[in-house]
VOTORTI-122863 format. One record per atom (N, C-alpha, C): z, y, x; chain; atom name; residue in one letter; residue number from 1. Coordinates in nm, 2 decimals. Example, Ala and Ser with C-alpha at 12.3 -4.5 7.8 and 13.67 -1.06 7.14 Angstrom:
! residues 2
<pt up="0.78" north="-0.57" east="1.32" cadena="A" atomo="N" residuo="A" num="1"/>
<pt up="0.78" north="-0.45" east="1.23" cadena="A" atomo="CA" residuo="A" num="1"/>
<pt up="0.78" north="-0.33" east="1.32" cadena="A" atomo="C" residuo="A" num="1"/>
<pt up="0.71" north="-0.22" east="1.28" cadena="A" atomo="N" residuo="S" num="2"/>
<pt up="0.71" north="-0.11" east="1.37" cadena="A" atomo="CA" residuo="S" num="2"/>
<pt up="0.79" north="0.00" east="1.29" cadena="A" atomo="C" residuo="S" num="2"/>
//
This chain:
! residues 81
<pt up="0.02" north="-0.13" east="0.06" cadena="A" atomo="N" residuo="X" num="1"/>
<pt up="0.00" north="-0.01" east="0.01" cadena="A" atomo="CA" residuo="X" num="1"/>
<pt up="0.00" north="0.14" east="0.10" cadena="A" atomo="C" residuo="X" num="1"/>
<pt up="-0.11" north="0.22" east="0.06" cadena="A" atomo="N" residuo="X" num="2"/>
<pt up="-0.10" north="0.31" east="0.13" cadena="A" atomo="CA" residuo="X" num="2"/>
<pt up="0.01" north="0.43" east="0.09" cadena="A" atomo="C" residuo="X" num="2"/>
<pt up="0.09" north="0.54" east="0.15" cadena="A" atomo="N" residuo="X" num="3"/>
<pt up="0.16" north="0.63" east="0.14" cadena="A" atomo="CA" residuo="X" num="3"/>
<pt up="0.12" north="0.73" east="0.12" cadena="A" atomo="C" residuo="X" num="3"/>
<pt up="0.11" north="0.84" east="0.03" cadena="A" atomo="N" residuo="X" num="4"/>
<pt up="0.05" north="0.99" east="0.03" cadena="A" atomo="CA" residuo="X" num="4"/>
<pt up="0.18" north="1.07" east="-0.02" cadena="A" atomo="C" residuo="X" num="4"/>
<pt up="0.17" north="1.17" east="0.04" cadena="A" atomo="N" residuo="X" num="5"/>
<pt up="0.31" north="1.28" east="0.06" cadena="A" atomo="CA" residuo="X" num="5"/>
<pt up="0.27" north="1.38" east="-0.09" cadena="A" atomo="C" residuo="X" num="5"/>
<pt up="0.31" north="1.40" east="-0.15" cadena="A" atomo="N" residuo="X" num="6"/>
<pt up="0.24" north="1.55" east="-0.24" cadena="A" atomo="CA" residuo="X" num="6"/>
<pt up="0.35" north="1.69" east="-0.21" cadena="A" atomo="C" residuo="X" num="6"/>
<pt up="0.33" north="1.72" east="-0.14" cadena="A" atomo="N" residuo="X" num="7"/>
<pt up="0.41" north="1.91" east="-0.09" cadena="A" atomo="CA" residuo="X" num="7"/>
<pt up="0.39" north="1.97" east="-0.23" cadena="A" atomo="C" residuo="X" num="7"/>
<pt up="0.57" north="1.99" east="-0.26" cadena="A" atomo="N" residuo="X" num="8"/>
<pt up="0.57" north="2.05" east="-0.34" cadena="A" atomo="CA" residuo="X" num="8"/>
<pt up="0.70" north="2.12" east="-0.35" cadena="A" atomo="C" residuo="X" num="8"/>
<pt up="0.74" north="2.17" east="-0.44" cadena="A" atomo="N" residuo="X" num="9"/>
<pt up="0.87" north="2.22" east="-0.48" cadena="A" atomo="CA" residuo="X" num="9"/>
<pt up="0.90" north="2.30" east="-0.61" cadena="A" atomo="C" residuo="X" num="9"/>
<pt up="1.05" north="2.28" east="-0.64" cadena="A" atomo="N" residuo="X" num="10"/>
<pt up="1.05" north="2.35" east="-0.80" cadena="A" atomo="CA" residuo="X" num="10"/>
<pt up="1.01" north="2.43" east="-0.83" cadena="A" atomo="C" residuo="X" num="10"/>
<pt up="0.96" north="2.40" east="-0.94" cadena="A" atomo="N" residuo="X" num="11"/>
<pt up="0.91" north="2.53" east="-1.02" cadena="A" atomo="CA" residuo="X" num="11"/>
<pt up="0.76" north="2.58" east="-0.98" cadena="A" atomo="C" residuo="X" num="11"/>
<pt up="0.69" north="2.47" east="-0.92" cadena="A" atomo="N" residuo="X" num="12"/>
<pt up="0.56" north="2.54" east="-0.89" cadena="A" atomo="CA" residuo="X" num="12"/>
<pt up="0.44" north="2.46" east="-0.98" cadena="A" atomo="C" residuo="X" num="12"/>
<pt up="0.39" north="2.57" east="-1.05" cadena="A" atomo="N" residuo="X" num="13"/>
<pt up="0.36" north="2.52" east="-1.20" cadena="A" atomo="CA" residuo="X" num="13"/>
<pt up="0.23" north="2.47" east="-1.12" cadena="A" atomo="C" residuo="X" num="13"/>
<pt up="0.15" north="2.50" east="-1.03" cadena="A" atomo="N" residuo="X" num="14"/>
<pt up="0.02" north="2.46" east="-0.96" cadena="A" atomo="CA" residuo="X" num="14"/>
<pt up="0.05" north="2.29" east="-0.93" cadena="A" atomo="C" residuo="X" num="14"/>
<pt up="0.17" north="2.25" east="-0.88" cadena="A" atomo="N" residuo="X" num="15"/>
<pt up="0.20" north="2.13" east="-0.88" cadena="A" atomo="CA" residuo="X" num="15"/>
<pt up="0.18" north="2.04" east="-1.00" cadena="A" atomo="C" residuo="X" num="15"/>
<pt up="0.23" north="2.14" east="-1.10" cadena="A" atomo="N" residuo="X" num="16"/>
<pt up="0.28" north="2.06" east="-1.24" cadena="A" atomo="CA" residuo="X" num="16"/>
<pt up="0.13" north="1.99" east="-1.28" cadena="A" atomo="C" residuo="X" num="16"/>
<pt up="0.03" north="2.06" east="-1.21" cadena="A" atomo="N" residuo="X" num="17"/>
<pt up="-0.09" north="2.02" east="-1.28" cadena="A" atomo="CA" residuo="X" num="17"/>
<pt up="-0.16" north="1.95" east="-1.21" cadena="A" atomo="C" residuo="X" num="17"/>
<pt up="-0.12" north="1.94" east="-1.08" cadena="A" atomo="N" residuo="X" num="18"/>
<pt up="-0.16" north="1.84" east="-1.02" cadena="A" atomo="CA" residuo="X" num="18"/>
<pt up="-0.15" north="1.71" east="-1.05" cadena="A" atomo="C" residuo="X" num="18"/>
<pt up="0.02" north="1.67" east="-1.05" cadena="A" atomo="N" residuo="X" num="19"/>
<pt up="0.08" north="1.55" east="-1.09" cadena="A" atomo="CA" residuo="X" num="19"/>
<pt up="-0.01" north="1.46" east="-1.18" cadena="A" atomo="C" residuo="X" num="19"/>
<pt up="-0.06" north="1.51" east="-1.29" cadena="A" atomo="N" residuo="X" num="20"/>
<pt up="-0.11" north="1.45" east="-1.40" cadena="A" atomo="CA" residuo="X" num="20"/>
<pt up="-0.28" north="1.37" east="-1.35" cadena="A" atomo="C" residuo="X" num="20"/>
<pt up="-0.33" north="1.49" east="-1.26" cadena="A" atomo="N" residuo="X" num="21"/>
<pt up="-0.44" north="1.42" east="-1.21" cadena="A" atomo="CA" residuo="X" num="21"/>
<pt up="-0.41" north="1.27" east="-1.13" cadena="A" atomo="C" residuo="X" num="21"/>
<pt up="-0.30" north="1.33" east="-1.04" cadena="A" atomo="N" residuo="X" num="22"/>
<pt up="-0.27" north="1.21" east="-0.97" cadena="A" atomo="CA" residuo="X" num="22"/>
<pt up="-0.25" north="1.04" east="-1.03" cadena="A" atomo="C" residuo="X" num="22"/>
<pt up="-0.17" north="1.09" east="-1.14" cadena="A" atomo="N" residuo="X" num="23"/>
<pt up="-0.12" north="0.98" east="-1.23" cadena="A" atomo="CA" residuo="X" num="23"/>
<pt up="-0.27" north="0.91" east="-1.26" cadena="A" atomo="C" residuo="X" num="23"/>
<pt up="-0.34" north="1.01" east="-1.31" cadena="A" atomo="N" residuo="X" num="24"/>
<pt up="-0.47" north="0.93" east="-1.40" cadena="A" atomo="CA" residuo="X" num="24"/>
<pt up="-0.59" north="0.86" east="-1.30" cadena="A" atomo="C" residuo="X" num="24"/>
<pt up="-0.55" north="0.95" east="-1.16" cadena="A" atomo="N" residuo="X" num="25"/>
<pt up="-0.69" north="0.91" east="-1.05" cadena="A" atomo="CA" residuo="X" num="25"/>
<pt up="-0.66" north="0.80" east="-0.97" cadena="A" atomo="C" residuo="X" num="25"/>
<pt up="-0.52" north="0.74" east="-0.92" cadena="A" atomo="N" residuo="X" num="26"/>
<pt up="-0.50" north="0.61" east="-0.83" cadena="A" atomo="CA" residuo="X" num="26"/>
<pt up="-0.43" north="0.54" east="-0.88" cadena="A" atomo="C" residuo="X" num="26"/>
<pt up="-0.53" north="0.41" east="-0.81" cadena="A" atomo="N" residuo="X" num="27"/>
<pt up="-0.42" north="0.29" east="-0.84" cadena="A" atomo="CA" residuo="X" num="27"/>
<pt up="-0.31" north="0.28" east="-0.83" cadena="A" atomo="C" residuo="X" num="27"/>
<pt up="-0.20" north="0.23" east="-0.90" cadena="A" atomo="N" residuo="X" num="28"/>
<pt up="-0.08" north="0.24" east="-0.83" cadena="A" atomo="CA" residuo="X" num="28"/>
<pt up="-0.05" north="0.09" east="-0.74" cadena="A" atomo="C" residuo="X" num="28"/>
<pt up="-0.17" north="-0.02" east="-0.73" cadena="A" atomo="N" residuo="X" num="29"/>
<pt up="-0.15" north="-0.11" east="-0.66" cadena="A" atomo="CA" residuo="X" num="29"/>
<pt up="-0.18" north="-0.08" east="-0.50" cadena="A" atomo="C" residuo="X" num="29"/>
<pt up="-0.30" north="0.02" east="-0.52" cadena="A" atomo="N" residuo="X" num="30"/>
<pt up="-0.32" north="0.08" east="-0.35" cadena="A" atomo="CA" residuo="X" num="30"/>
<pt up="-0.25" north="0.18" east="-0.29" cadena="A" atomo="C" residuo="X" num="30"/>
<pt up="-0.16" north="0.29" east="-0.40" cadena="A" atomo="N" residuo="X" num="31"/>
<pt up="-0.10" north="0.40" east="-0.32" cadena="A" atomo="CA" residuo="X" num="31"/>
<pt up="0.01" north="0.41" east="-0.41" cadena="A" atomo="C" residuo="X" num="31"/>
<pt up="0.06" north="0.45" east="-0.31" cadena="A" atomo="N" residuo="X" num="32"/>
<pt up="0.21" north="0.56" east="-0.37" cadena="A" atomo="CA" residuo="X" num="32"/>
<pt up="0.24" north="0.68" east="-0.36" cadena="A" atomo="C" residuo="X" num="32"/>
<pt up="0.30" north="0.76" east="-0.42" cadena="A" atomo="N" residuo="X" num="33"/>
<pt up="0.33" north="0.90" east="-0.35" cadena="A" atomo="CA" residuo="X" num="33"/>
<pt up="0.46" north="0.92" east="-0.34" cadena="A" atomo="C" residuo="X" num="33"/>
<pt up="0.52" north="1.03" east="-0.26" cadena="A" atomo="N" residuo="X" num="34"/>
<pt up="0.62" north="1.07" east="-0.23" cadena="A" atomo="CA" residuo="X" num="34"/>
<pt up="0.62" north="1.21" east="-0.26" cadena="A" atomo="C" residuo="X" num="34"/>
<pt up="0.71" north="1.28" east="-0.33" cadena="A" atomo="N" residuo="X" num="35"/>
<pt up="0.67" north="1.40" east="-0.36" cadena="A" atomo="CA" residuo="X" num="35"/>
<pt up="0.76" north="1.49" east="-0.27" cadena="A" atomo="C" residuo="X" num="35"/>
<pt up="0.75" north="1.53" east="-0.18" cadena="A" atomo="N" residuo="X" num="36"/>
<pt up="0.81" north="1.57" east="-0.07" cadena="A" atomo="CA" residuo="X" num="36"/>
<pt up="0.85" north="1.77" east="-0.10" cadena="A" atomo="C" residuo="X" num="36"/>
<pt up="0.98" north="1.81" east="-0.12" cadena="A" atomo="N" residuo="X" num="37"/>
<pt up="1.04" north="1.93" east="-0.16" cadena="A" atomo="CA" residuo="X" num="37"/>
<pt up="1.01" north="1.99" east="-0.04" cadena="A" atomo="C" residuo="X" num="37"/>
<pt up="0.92" north="2.10" east="-0.03" cadena="A" atomo="N" residuo="X" num="38"/>
<pt up="0.90" north="2.16" east="0.10" cadena="A" atomo="CA" residuo="X" num="38"/>
<pt up="1.04" north="2.24" east="0.12" cadena="A" atomo="C" residuo="X" num="38"/>
<pt up="1.09" north="2.29" east="0.04" cadena="A" atomo="N" residuo="X" num="39"/>
<pt up="1.18" north="2.39" east="0.06" cadena="A" atomo="CA" residuo="X" num="39"/>
<pt up="1.33" north="2.35" east="0.16" cadena="A" atomo="C" residuo="X" num="39"/>
<pt up="1.33" north="2.25" east="0.15" cadena="A" atomo="N" residuo="X" num="40"/>
<pt up="1.43" north="2.17" east="0.29" cadena="A" atomo="CA" residuo="X" num="40"/>
<pt up="1.40" north="2.19" east="0.41" cadena="A" atomo="C" residuo="X" num="40"/>
<pt up="1.27" north="2.22" east="0.44" cadena="A" atomo="N" residuo="X" num="41"/>
<pt up="1.25" north="2.21" east="0.59" cadena="A" atomo="CA" residuo="X" num="41"/>
<pt up="1.16" north="2.34" east="0.66" cadena="A" atomo="C" residuo="X" num="41"/>
<pt up="1.21" north="2.46" east="0.72" cadena="A" atomo="N" residuo="X" num="42"/>
<pt up="1.15" north="2.54" east="0.77" cadena="A" atomo="CA" residuo="X" num="42"/>
<pt up="1.00" north="2.54" east="0.81" cadena="A" atomo="C" residuo="X" num="42"/>
<pt up="1.00" north="2.42" east="0.89" cadena="A" atomo="N" residuo="X" num="43"/>
<pt up="0.84" north="2.44" east="0.91" cadena="A" atomo="CA" residuo="X" num="43"/>
<pt up="0.74" north="2.35" east="0.84" cadena="A" atomo="C" residuo="X" num="43"/>
<pt up="0.81" north="2.30" east="0.72" cadena="A" atomo="N" residuo="X" num="44"/>
<pt up="0.70" north="2.25" east="0.59" cadena="A" atomo="CA" residuo="X" num="44"/>
<pt up="0.68" north="2.40" east="0.50" cadena="A" atomo="C" residuo="X" num="44"/>
<pt up="0.77" north="2.47" east="0.49" cadena="A" atomo="N" residuo="X" num="45"/>
<pt up="0.80" north="2.56" east="0.44" cadena="A" atomo="CA" residuo="X" num="45"/>
<pt up="0.65" north="2.70" east="0.50" cadena="A" atomo="C" residuo="X" num="45"/>
<pt up="0.67" north="2.71" east="0.65" cadena="A" atomo="N" residuo="X" num="46"/>
<pt up="0.59" north="2.79" east="0.74" cadena="A" atomo="CA" residuo="X" num="46"/>
<pt up="0.40" north="2.72" east="0.68" cadena="A" atomo="C" residuo="X" num="46"/>
<pt up="0.42" north="2.55" east="0.68" cadena="A" atomo="N" residuo="X" num="47"/>
<pt up="0.28" north="2.51" east="0.68" cadena="A" atomo="CA" residuo="X" num="47"/>
<pt up="0.25" north="2.51" east="0.55" cadena="A" atomo="C" residuo="X" num="47"/>
<pt up="0.31" north="2.49" east="0.47" cadena="A" atomo="N" residuo="X" num="48"/>
<pt up="0.26" north="2.49" east="0.32" cadena="A" atomo="CA" residuo="X" num="48"/>
<pt up="0.31" north="2.55" east="0.21" cadena="A" atomo="C" residuo="X" num="48"/>
<pt up="0.38" north="2.66" east="0.26" cadena="A" atomo="N" residuo="X" num="49"/>
<pt up="0.45" north="2.77" east="0.16" cadena="A" atomo="CA" residuo="X" num="49"/>
<pt up="0.32" north="2.83" east="0.05" cadena="A" atomo="C" residuo="X" num="49"/>
<pt up="0.27" north="2.91" east="0.11" cadena="A" atomo="N" residuo="X" num="50"/>
<pt up="0.11" north="2.91" east="0.05" cadena="A" atomo="CA" residuo="X" num="50"/>
<pt up="-0.01" north="2.82" east="-0.03" cadena="A" atomo="C" residuo="X" num="50"/>
<pt up="0.03" north="2.70" east="0.03" cadena="A" atomo="N" residuo="X" num="51"/>
<pt up="-0.09" north="2.62" east="0.00" cadena="A" atomo="CA" residuo="X" num="51"/>
<pt up="-0.05" north="2.53" east="-0.11" cadena="A" atomo="C" residuo="X" num="51"/>
<pt up="0.06" north="2.52" east="-0.16" cadena="A" atomo="N" residuo="X" num="52"/>
<pt up="0.08" north="2.39" east="-0.26" cadena="A" atomo="CA" residuo="X" num="52"/>
<pt up="0.07" north="2.41" east="-0.37" cadena="A" atomo="C" residuo="X" num="52"/>
<pt up="0.01" north="2.28" east="-0.43" cadena="A" atomo="N" residuo="X" num="53"/>
<pt up="0.05" north="2.13" east="-0.39" cadena="A" atomo="CA" residuo="X" num="53"/>
<pt up="-0.08" north="2.09" east="-0.29" cadena="A" atomo="C" residuo="X" num="53"/>
<pt up="-0.03" north="2.03" east="-0.21" cadena="A" atomo="N" residuo="X" num="54"/>
<pt up="-0.10" north="1.94" east="-0.09" cadena="A" atomo="CA" residuo="X" num="54"/>
<pt up="-0.07" north="1.83" east="-0.08" cadena="A" atomo="C" residuo="X" num="54"/>
<pt up="-0.18" north="1.72" east="-0.11" cadena="A" atomo="N" residuo="X" num="55"/>
<pt up="-0.18" north="1.60" east="-0.10" cadena="A" atomo="CA" residuo="X" num="55"/>
<pt up="-0.20" north="1.54" east="0.07" cadena="A" atomo="C" residuo="X" num="55"/>
<pt up="-0.12" north="1.48" east="0.14" cadena="A" atomo="N" residuo="X" num="56"/>
<pt up="-0.14" north="1.44" east="0.22" cadena="A" atomo="CA" residuo="X" num="56"/>
<pt up="-0.09" north="1.27" east="0.26" cadena="A" atomo="C" residuo="X" num="56"/>
<pt up="-0.18" north="1.23" east="0.34" cadena="A" atomo="N" residuo="X" num="57"/>
<pt up="-0.19" north="1.09" east="0.35" cadena="A" atomo="CA" residuo="X" num="57"/>
<pt up="-0.06" north="1.05" east="0.51" cadena="A" atomo="C" residuo="X" num="57"/>
<pt up="0.03" north="0.99" east="0.43" cadena="A" atomo="N" residuo="X" num="58"/>
<pt up="0.11" north="0.98" east="0.56" cadena="A" atomo="CA" residuo="X" num="58"/>
<pt up="0.05" north="0.94" east="0.66" cadena="A" atomo="C" residuo="X" num="58"/>
<pt up="-0.07" north="0.82" east="0.67" cadena="A" atomo="N" residuo="X" num="59"/>
<pt up="-0.09" north="0.79" east="0.81" cadena="A" atomo="CA" residuo="X" num="59"/>
<pt up="-0.15" north="0.85" east="0.89" cadena="A" atomo="C" residuo="X" num="59"/>
<pt up="-0.27" north="0.90" east="0.85" cadena="A" atomo="N" residuo="X" num="60"/>
<pt up="-0.39" north="0.97" east="0.94" cadena="A" atomo="CA" residuo="X" num="60"/>
<pt up="-0.33" north="1.12" east="0.90" cadena="A" atomo="C" residuo="X" num="60"/>
<pt up="-0.23" north="1.19" east="0.83" cadena="A" atomo="N" residuo="X" num="61"/>
<pt up="-0.25" north="1.32" east="0.81" cadena="A" atomo="CA" residuo="X" num="61"/>
<pt up="-0.35" north="1.39" east="0.76" cadena="A" atomo="C" residuo="X" num="61"/>
<pt up="-0.42" north="1.31" east="0.72" cadena="A" atomo="N" residuo="X" num="62"/>
<pt up="-0.54" north="1.39" east="0.61" cadena="A" atomo="CA" residuo="X" num="62"/>
<pt up="-0.53" north="1.47" east="0.49" cadena="A" atomo="C" residuo="X" num="62"/>
<pt up="-0.55" north="1.59" east="0.47" cadena="A" atomo="N" residuo="X" num="63"/>
<pt up="-0.51" north="1.63" east="0.38" cadena="A" atomo="CA" residuo="X" num="63"/>
<pt up="-0.59" north="1.68" east="0.27" cadena="A" atomo="C" residuo="X" num="63"/>
<pt up="-0.59" north="1.71" east="0.15" cadena="A" atomo="N" residuo="X" num="64"/>
<pt up="-0.63" north="1.76" east="0.06" cadena="A" atomo="CA" residuo="X" num="64"/>
<pt up="-0.54" north="1.85" east="-0.06" cadena="A" atomo="C" residuo="X" num="64"/>
<pt up="-0.63" north="1.99" east="-0.02" cadena="A" atomo="N" residuo="X" num="65"/>
<pt up="-0.52" north="2.10" east="-0.08" cadena="A" atomo="CA" residuo="X" num="65"/>
<pt up="-0.59" north="2.12" east="-0.22" cadena="A" atomo="C" residuo="X" num="65"/>
<pt up="-0.47" north="2.19" east="-0.27" cadena="A" atomo="N" residuo="X" num="66"/>
<pt up="-0.53" north="2.20" east="-0.44" cadena="A" atomo="CA" residuo="X" num="66"/>
<pt up="-0.63" north="2.38" east="-0.42" cadena="A" atomo="C" residuo="X" num="66"/>
<pt up="-0.72" north="2.40" east="-0.50" cadena="A" atomo="N" residuo="X" num="67"/>
<pt up="-0.72" north="2.29" east="-0.64" cadena="A" atomo="CA" residuo="X" num="67"/>
<pt up="-0.82" north="2.21" east="-0.61" cadena="A" atomo="C" residuo="X" num="67"/>
<pt up="-0.74" north="2.10" east="-0.66" cadena="A" atomo="N" residuo="X" num="68"/>
<pt up="-0.87" north="1.96" east="-0.66" cadena="A" atomo="CA" residuo="X" num="68"/>
<pt up="-0.86" north="1.90" east="-0.79" cadena="A" atomo="C" residuo="X" num="68"/>
<pt up="-1.03" north="1.83" east="-0.81" cadena="A" atomo="N" residuo="X" num="69"/>
<pt up="-1.05" north="1.79" east="-0.94" cadena="A" atomo="CA" residuo="X" num="69"/>
<pt up="-1.04" north="1.62" east="-0.91" cadena="A" atomo="C" residuo="X" num="69"/>
<pt up="-1.07" north="1.54" east="-1.05" cadena="A" atomo="N" residuo="X" num="70"/>
<pt up="-1.07" north="1.47" east="-1.04" cadena="A" atomo="CA" residuo="X" num="70"/>
<pt up="-1.14" north="1.35" east="-0.94" cadena="A" atomo="C" residuo="X" num="70"/>
<pt up="-1.28" north="1.42" east="-0.92" cadena="A" atomo="N" residuo="X" num="71"/>
<pt up="-1.37" north="1.37" east="-0.88" cadena="A" atomo="CA" residuo="X" num="71"/>
<pt up="-1.33" north="1.40" east="-0.71" cadena="A" atomo="C" residuo="X" num="71"/>
<pt up="-1.27" north="1.47" east="-0.68" cadena="A" atomo="N" residuo="X" num="72"/>
<pt up="-1.27" north="1.54" east="-0.55" cadena="A" atomo="CA" residuo="X" num="72"/>
<pt up="-1.16" north="1.44" east="-0.49" cadena="A" atomo="C" residuo="X" num="72"/>
<pt up="-1.06" north="1.41" east="-0.60" cadena="A" atomo="N" residuo="X" num="73"/>
<pt up="-0.91" north="1.33" east="-0.54" cadena="A" atomo="CA" residuo="X" num="73"/>
<pt up="-0.98" north="1.18" east="-0.51" cadena="A" atomo="C" residuo="X" num="73"/>
<pt up="-1.08" north="1.15" east="-0.61" cadena="A" atomo="N" residuo="X" num="74"/>
<pt up="-1.13" north="1.01" east="-0.59" cadena="A" atomo="CA" residuo="X" num="74"/>
<pt up="-1.20" north="1.00" east="-0.45" cadena="A" atomo="C" residuo="X" num="74"/>
<pt up="-1.27" north="1.11" east="-0.42" cadena="A" atomo="N" residuo="X" num="75"/>
<pt up="-1.38" north="1.10" east="-0.26" cadena="A" atomo="CA" residuo="X" num="75"/>
<pt up="-1.24" north="1.09" east="-0.21" cadena="A" atomo="C" residuo="X" num="75"/>
<pt up="-1.13" north="1.16" east="-0.17" cadena="A" atomo="N" residuo="X" num="76"/>
<pt up="-1.05" north="1.19" east="-0.08" cadena="A" atomo="CA" residuo="X" num="76"/>
<pt up="-0.97" north="1.03" east="-0.08" cadena="A" atomo="C" residuo="X" num="76"/>
<pt up="-0.90" north="0.95" east="-0.20" cadena="A" atomo="N" residuo="X" num="77"/>
<pt up="-0.86" north="0.84" east="-0.19" cadena="A" atomo="CA" residuo="X" num="77"/>
<pt up="-0.98" north="0.74" east="-0.14" cadena="A" atomo="C" residuo="X" num="77"/>
<pt up="-1.13" north="0.75" east="-0.16" cadena="A" atomo="N" residuo="X" num="78"/>
<pt up="-1.19" north="0.66" east="-0.16" cadena="A" atomo="CA" residuo="X" num="78"/>
<pt up="-1.20" north="0.62" east="0.02" cadena="A" atomo="C" residuo="X" num="78"/>
<pt up="-1.18" north="0.74" east="0.05" cadena="A" atomo="N" residuo="X" num="79"/>
<pt up="-1.22" north="0.79" east="0.21" cadena="A" atomo="CA" residuo="X" num="79"/>
<pt up="-1.09" north="0.73" east="0.30" cadena="A" atomo="C" residuo="X" num="79"/>
<pt up="-0.98" north="0.68" east="0.25" cadena="A" atomo="N" residuo="X" num="80"/>
<pt up="-0.86" north="0.64" east="0.30" cadena="A" atomo="CA" residuo="X" num="80"/>
<pt up="-0.86" north="0.49" east="0.32" cadena="A" atomo="C" residuo="X" num="80"/>
<pt up="-0.92" north="0.44" east="0.22" cadena="A" atomo="N" residuo="X" num="81"/>
<pt up="-0.94" north="0.29" east="0.21" cadena="A" atomo="CA" residuo="X" num="81"/>
<pt up="-1.04" north="0.21" east="0.31" cadena="A" atomo="C" residuo="X" num="81"/>
//
């Protein structure tokens, strides 16, 4: 199973839009998503503070920035497999 990280924080309305896309577009047998609250690490706030939500592959570090569509998500995930 491939681990993905969704960089997010509490109250992020764009993150609230991204989550349903992830739920609908990902095969739970292939991918697991960990929600990472960037507010607890200064380095994450610096890197992602103005970019969240960002979907990151934990293995390769490849990232998909918001806004992304269902087809863009599918292309991103296909590239990881």
